[in-house]
N, CA, C and O atoms as a GROMACS GRO file, in nm:
protein
  268
    1MET      N    1  -0.866   0.960  -0.416
    1MET     CA    2  -0.811   0.845  -0.376
    1MET      C    3  -0.771   0.763  -0.493
    1MET      O    4  -0.848   0.755  -0.589
    2GLU      N    5  -0.641   0.693  -0.492
    2GLU     CA    6  -0.596   0.607  -0.581
    2GLU      C    7  -0.644   0.456  -0.550
    2GLU      O    8  -0.685   0.424  -0.439
    3THR      N    9  -0.636   0.371  -0.652
    3THR     CA   10  -0.670   0.232  -0.611
    3THR      C   11  -0.556   0.140  -0.675
    3THR      O   12  -0.491   0.177  -0.773
    4GLY      N   13  -0.538   0.025  -0.617
    4GLY     CA   14  -0.438  -0.066  -0.657
    4GLY      C   15  -0.467  -0.206  -0.600
    4GLY      O   16  -0.569  -0.231  -0.535
    5THR      N   17  -0.366  -0.299  -0.631
    5THR     CA   18  -0.367  -0.434  -0.575
    5THR      C   19  -0.236  -0.465  -0.512
    5THR      O   20  -0.129  -0.446  -0.570
    6VAL      N   21  -0.246  -0.512  -0.394
    6VAL     CA   22  -0.115  -0.554  -0.318
    6VAL      C   23  -0.051  -0.669  -0.408
    6VAL      O   24  -0.110  -0.773  -0.437
    7LYS      N   25   0.078  -0.635  -0.446
    7LYS     CA   26   0.165  -0.726  -0.513
    7LYS      C   27   0.231  -0.829  -0.429
    7LYS      O   28   0.240  -0.949  -0.455
    8VAL      N   29   0.279  -0.759  -0.316
    8VAL     CA   30   0.360  -0.837  -0.215
    8VAL      C   31   0.349  -0.759  -0.085
    8VAL      O   32   0.345  -0.636  -0.083
    9TYR      N   33   0.345  -0.836   0.024
    9TYR     CA   34   0.348  -0.765   0.150
    9TYR      C   35   0.394  -0.859   0.267
    9TYR      O   36   0.336  -0.964   0.297
   10PHE      N   37   0.507  -0.807   0.330
   10PHE     CA   38   0.573  -0.886   0.413
   10PHE      C   39   0.533  -0.842   0.559
   10PHE      O   40   0.594  -0.754   0.619
   11ALA      N   41   0.428  -0.909   0.610
   11ALA     CA   42   0.373  -0.862   0.737
   11ALA      C   43   0.476  -0.872   0.852
   11ALA      O   44   0.467  -0.793   0.946
   12ASP      N   45   0.581  -0.974   0.851
   12ASP     CA   46   0.673  -0.976   0.961
   12ASP      C   47   0.772  -0.848   0.952
   12ASP      O   48   0.825  -0.804   1.054
   13LYS      N   49   0.791  -0.794   0.834
   13LYS     CA   50   0.872  -0.676   0.820
   13LYS      C   51   0.795  -0.552   0.808
   13LYS      O   52   0.855  -0.445   0.815
   14GLY      N   53   0.659  -0.554   0.790
   14GLY     CA   54   0.582  -0.437   0.780
   14GLY      C   55   0.587  -0.352   0.660
   14GLY      O   56   0.554  -0.234   0.669
   15TRP      N   57   0.627  -0.403   0.547
   15TRP     CA   58   0.615  -0.337   0.429
   15TRP      C   59   0.592  -0.415   0.300
   15TRP      O   60   0.612  -0.537   0.298
   16GLY      N   61   0.552  -0.351   0.195
   16GLY     CA   62   0.542  -0.415   0.064
   16GLY      C   63   0.525  -0.323  -0.048
   16GLY      O   64   0.572  -0.209  -0.044
   17PHE      N   65   0.452  -0.371  -0.157
   17PHE     CA   66   0.435  -0.288  -0.269
   17PHE      C   67   0.296  -0.316  -0.330
   17PHE      O   68   0.240  -0.425  -0.320
   18ILE      N   69   0.246  -0.212  -0.391
   18ILE     CA   70   0.109  -0.196  -0.439
   18ILE      C   71   0.127  -0.178  -0.590
   18ILE      O   72   0.200  -0.089  -0.634
   19GLY      N   73   0.058  -0.266  -0.674
   19GLY     CA   74   0.059  -0.239  -0.817
   19GLY      C   75  -0.049  -0.148  -0.861
   19GLY      O   76  -0.161  -0.157  -0.810
   20ARG      N   77  -0.021  -0.058  -0.955
   20ARG     CA   78  -0.114   0.041  -0.987
   20ARG      C   79  -0.146   0.037  -1.145
   20ARG      O   80  -0.165   0.140  -1.210
   21GLY      N   81  -0.151  -0.089  -1.197
   21GLY     CA   82  -0.200  -0.112  -1.330
   21GLY      C   83  -0.121  -0.038  -1.451
   21GLY      O   84  -0.173   0.044  -1.526
   22GLY      N   85   0.004  -0.077  -1.455
   22GLY     CA   86   0.079  -0.020  -1.565
   22GLY      C   87   0.188   0.080  -1.529
   22GLY      O   88   0.285   0.101  -1.601
   23THR      N   89   0.165   0.144  -1.407
   23THR     CA   90   0.266   0.243  -1.366
   23THR      C   91   0.352   0.180  -1.264
   23THR      O   92   0.328   0.064  -1.231
   24THR      N   93   0.452   0.246  -1.210
   24THR     CA   94   0.553   0.206  -1.118
   24THR      C   95   0.474   0.161  -0.998
   24THR      O   96   0.378   0.228  -0.960
   25ASP      N   97   0.512   0.044  -0.934
   25ASP     CA   98   0.458  -0.017  -0.810
   25ASP      C   99   0.505   0.096  -0.702
   25ASP      O  100   0.606   0.166  -0.708
   26LEU      N  101   0.412   0.096  -0.608
   26LEU     CA  102   0.421   0.197  -0.498
   26LEU      C  103   0.456   0.127  -0.358
   26LEU      O  104   0.393   0.029  -0.318
   27PHE      N  105   0.562   0.185  -0.287
   27PHE     CA  106   0.593   0.118  -0.163
   27PHE      C  107   0.490   0.151  -0.060
   27PHE      O  108   0.432   0.260  -0.062
   28VAL      N  109   0.462   0.055   0.036
   28VAL     CA  110   0.376   0.074   0.138
   28VAL      C  111   0.435   0.026   0.263
   28VAL      O  112   0.488  -0.085   0.272
   29HIS      N  113   0.425   0.119   0.369
   29HIS     CA  114   0.492   0.074   0.505
   29HIS      C  115   0.357   0.058   0.598
   29HIS      O  116   0.252   0.118   0.577
   30SER      N  117   0.381  -0.034   0.705
   30SER     CA  118   0.265  -0.056   0.788
   30SER      C  119   0.210   0.060   0.865
   30SER      O  120   0.096   0.064   0.910
   31SER      N  121   0.309   0.162   0.878
   31SER     CA  122   0.264   0.300   0.941
   31SER      C  123   0.166   0.370   0.851
   31SER      O  124   0.096   0.459   0.902
   32GLY      N  125   0.152   0.344   0.729
   32GLY     CA  126   0.066   0.406   0.626
   32GLY      C  127  -0.066   0.342   0.612
   32GLY      O  128  -0.147   0.388   0.532
   33ILE      N  129  -0.094   0.229   0.690
   33ILE     CA  130  -0.213   0.156   0.671
   33ILE      C  131  -0.312   0.188   0.798
   33ILE      O  132  -0.281   0.178   0.916
   34ILE      N  133  -0.430   0.226   0.746
   34ILE     CA  134  -0.542   0.269   0.840
   34ILE      C  135  -0.597   0.148   0.929
   34ILE      O  136  -0.613   0.038   0.877
   35ASN      N  137  -0.624   0.169   1.050
   35ASN     CA  138  -0.684   0.073   1.131
   35ASN      C  139  -0.607  -0.053   1.156
   35ASN      O  140  -0.668  -0.154   1.191
   36GLY      N  141  -0.464  -0.056   1.139
   36GLY     CA  142  -0.393  -0.163   1.161
   36GLY      C  143  -0.408  -0.293   1.088
   36GLY      O  144  -0.355  -0.397   1.127
   37GLU      N  145  -0.483  -0.284   0.978
   37GLU     CA  146  -0.517  -0.386   0.884
   37GLU      C  147  -0.374  -0.446   0.837
   37GLU      O  148  -0.271  -0.381   0.824
   38VAL      N  149  -0.388  -0.574   0.816
   38VAL     CA  150  -0.262  -0.643   0.765
   38VAL      C  151  -0.303  -0.687   0.631
   38VAL      O  152  -0.406  -0.752   0.612
   39LEU      N  153  -0.214  -0.648   0.528
   39LEU     CA  154  -0.239  -0.660   0.385
   39LEU      C  155  -0.192  -0.798   0.353
   39LEU      O  156  -0.118  -0.858   0.430
   40ALA      N  157  -0.240  -0.856   0.227
   40ALA     CA  158  -0.189  -0.974   0.177
   40ALA      C  159  -0.203  -0.952   0.025
   40ALA      O  160  -0.276  -0.867  -0.026
   41GLU      N  161  -0.122  -1.043  -0.042
   41GLU     CA  162  -0.100  -1.043  -0.195
   41GLU      C  163  -0.241  -1.056  -0.243
   41GLU      O  164  -0.310  -1.147  -0.198
   42GLY      N  165  -0.290  -0.967  -0.336
   42GLY     CA  166  -0.404  -0.973  -0.414
   42GLY      C  167  -0.512  -0.883  -0.353
   42GLY      O  168  -0.617  -0.863  -0.413
   43ASP      N  169  -0.482  -0.823  -0.222
   43ASP     CA  170  -0.593  -0.741  -0.170
   43ASP      C  171  -0.608  -0.614  -0.257
   43ASP      O  172  -0.511  -0.554  -0.302
   44GLU      N  173  -0.734  -0.578  -0.279
   44GLU     CA  174  -0.764  -0.447  -0.348
   44GLU      C  175  -0.767  -0.342  -0.246
   44GLU      O  176  -0.836  -0.362  -0.146
   45VAL      N  177  -0.696  -0.224  -0.262
   45VAL     CA  178  -0.672  -0.121  -0.174
   45VAL      C  179  -0.693   0.017  -0.227
   45VAL      O  180  -0.671   0.042  -0.346
   46GLU      N  181  -0.737   0.113  -0.139
   46GLU     CA  182  -0.745   0.259  -0.176
   46GLU      C  183  -0.636   0.320  -0.095
   46GLU      O  184  -0.609   0.276   0.017
   47PHE      N  185  -0.571   0.424  -0.151
   47PHE     CA  186  -0.470   0.502  -0.082
   47PHE      C  187  -0.462   0.627  -0.132
   47PHE      O  188  -0.534   0.662  -0.226
   48LYS      N  189  -0.368   0.712  -0.073
   48LYS     CA  190  -0.330   0.847  -0.123
   48LYS      C  191  -0.186   0.832  -0.140
   48LYS      O  192  -0.123   0.756  -0.066
   49ILE      N  193  -0.128   0.903  -0.237
   49ILE     CA  194   0.020   0.901  -0.254
   49ILE      C  195   0.086   1.016  -0.173
   49ILE      O  196   0.055   1.134  -0.184
   50GLY      N  197   0.180   0.967  -0.091
   50GLY     CA  198   0.254   1.055  -0.001
   50GLY      C  199   0.403   1.032  -0.032
   50GLY      O  200   0.441   0.998  -0.144
   51VAL      N  201   0.486   1.051   0.075
   51VAL     CA  202   0.618   1.028   0.060
   51VAL      C  203   0.669   0.936   0.188
   51VAL      O  204   0.612   0.935   0.297
   52ASP      N  205   0.776   0.864   0.158
   52ASP     CA  206   0.836   0.787   0.283
   52ASP      C  207   0.941   0.868   0.345
   52ASP      O  208   0.964   0.983   0.307
   53ARG      N  209   1.008   0.808   0.445
   53ARG     CA  210   1.104   0.884   0.530
   53ARG      C  211   1.230   0.918   0.432
   53ARG      O  212   1.313   0.999   0.473
   54ASN      N  213   1.246   0.864   0.317
   54ASN     CA  214   1.353   0.911   0.234
   54ASN      C  215   1.313   1.002   0.119
   54ASN      O  216   1.384   1.027   0.022
   55ASN      N  217   1.174   1.055   0.146
   55ASN     CA  218   1.116   1.146   0.049
   55ASN      C  219   1.091   1.092  -0.094
   55ASN      O  220   1.098   1.161  -0.196
   56ARG      N  221   1.058   0.954  -0.089
   56ARG     CA  222   1.024   0.895  -0.217
   56ARG      C  223   0.871   0.859  -0.210
   56ARG      O  224   0.816   0.841  -0.101
   57PRO      N  225   0.803   0.849  -0.335
   57PRO     CA  226   0.656   0.826  -0.326
   57PRO      C  227   0.621   0.705  -0.255
   57PRO      O  228   0.693   0.606  -0.272
   58ALA      N  229   0.519   0.699  -0.177
   58ALA     CA  230   0.480   0.587  -0.110
   58ALA      C  231   0.320   0.591  -0.075
   58ALA      O  232   0.266   0.701  -0.062
   59ALA      N  233   0.256   0.486  -0.063
   59ALA     CA  234   0.122   0.478  -0.026
   59ALA      C  235   0.092   0.504   0.113
   59ALA      O  236   0.148   0.440   0.201
   60VAL      N  237   0.000   0.601   0.140
   60VAL     CA  238  -0.041   0.640   0.279
   60VAL      C  239  -0.191   0.647   0.277
   60VAL      O  240  -0.258   0.664   0.175
   61ASN      N  241  -0.243   0.631   0.413
   61ASN     CA  242  -0.391   0.626   0.417
   61ASN      C  243  -0.450   0.500   0.354
   61ASN      O  244  -0.561   0.505   0.301
   62VAL      N  245  -0.379   0.390   0.358
   62VAL     CA  246  -0.411   0.269   0.285
   62VAL      C  247  -0.517   0.200   0.349
   62VAL      O  248  -0.508   0.184   0.471
   63ARG      N  249  -0.617   0.158   0.286
   63ARG     CA  250  -0.732   0.070   0.339
   63ARG      C  251  -0.780  -0.028   0.245
   63ARG      O  252  -0.785   0.004   0.126
   64LYS      N  253  -0.819  -0.149   0.284
   64LYS     CA  254  -0.871  -0.249   0.192
   64LYS      C  255  -1.011  -0.196   0.143
   64LYS      O  256  -1.088  -0.126   0.209
   65VAL      N  257  -1.029  -0.242   0.017
   65VAL     CA  258  -1.164  -0.212  -0.053
   65VAL      C  259  -1.251  -0.334  -0.022
   65VAL      O  260  -1.214  -0.448  -0.048
   66GLU      N  261  -1.366  -0.305   0.034
   66GLU     CA  262  -1.464  -0.419   0.056
   66GLU      C  263  -1.527  -0.454  -0.079
   66GLU      O  264  -1.560  -0.366  -0.157
   67GLY      N  265  -1.542  -0.575  -0.102
   67GLY     CA  266  -1.621  -0.619  -0.216
   67GLY      C  267  -1.569  -0.731  -0.283
   67GLY      O  268  -1.628  -0.776  -0.382
   0.00000   0.00000   0.00000
């Protein structure tokens, strides 16, 4: 699993970006979030890297990290 911090998430649009500490930010879509959680700026998350519908890297199996 990868970890990162939500940089921005547009709940009304269902997408955003996760920062990964010095590497390229990763796109996240609501369909890739586990348990229907709603992300917010600053949330710490765990995820796997998959691809979006345009075959670009995207975060999948995303879940908030408790703590």
